N, C-alpha and C positions, 0 to 999 in steps of 0.2 A: 503492501499500500502506498503513496508518495504521500509524504507530509505535505497539505497543501500551503502551509506557512512558506516553506520551502520553496513551494514550485511558484507561488508568489513573486517569493525574492528574487527568481532566476529570469521571470519575467518581465518584473520591474526591471531589474540592470539589461537584459536581451533592449527592451526600449530605451533606455537612456543609451546605446552602444549606439543603435541605430540612428538615434538623432544626432549624437556625434560623427556618427560616421556620413552624414550629410553633411554637416555644416566644415568638418574636414573636407571633403568633395568640393563645396562651395569655395573653399577658400584655397582650395588648389586648382581648381579653375580660373579665380582671379589672378593668384599668384604666375599663372603661364599667359593669361592674358596680357598682364602688366608684361610682362621679359618681353611677350612679343613684341611690344609696342613701344620699347625702351631698343631693343635688336632694333625696326624702322627707325626710328627718332635718329642710334649712331649712323646708320648707314648715310641717312639724307646727311647728319652734320658732315660726314667726311666727305661727303659729294661737293656737298659749297663748299667746304672749305680748300679742295681742292679747285674748284671753278674761282672763290676769292684770290686763291694765290695766284693764278692762271690770269686772271685781271689784273689784278696788281704792280703782276712782270710786265706786260704788255704795254699797259698804260702808264706811261713814262713823260716827267714833266713835256710840257708844249713850252716850245720855241717862242717869245716874242719877237716883235720889230722894231728896233731901233736903229735911226738913218738907213729906211731901207735893207739892214741886213739880220736876219735870224739869230738872235743870242738867247741866252737861257737866261732869264727873268732872275730865279733861284737856284742855284748851283744844285744839285744833288747834295744829302747831306754825309759827311764821310769823318771819321775819326781822323784831328788834326789840321782838319779844316779850319782857318781863323775866320773871325768876320771881315779883314783886309780883303777876302777871294772875294766877297759883293761885290756887281759892279756898281 
């Protein structure tokens, strides 16, 4: 003969574990979805960084016109260049 109190405790514990399993499955799904979103954001960031680097490399300073000649209005910044190198 089965003890009704023990059977009731087993049933209650099974219900608790079923509820916990459902909560954990939901949390796992949320974590996986966020991880996937972060992977997409990382790929976009890498692509955008590459594009910005290319744009910066190809976009040199535009020369100006002084006395009919093309001149650099502001030279590239380099180490060791003093203010007397400005036109």
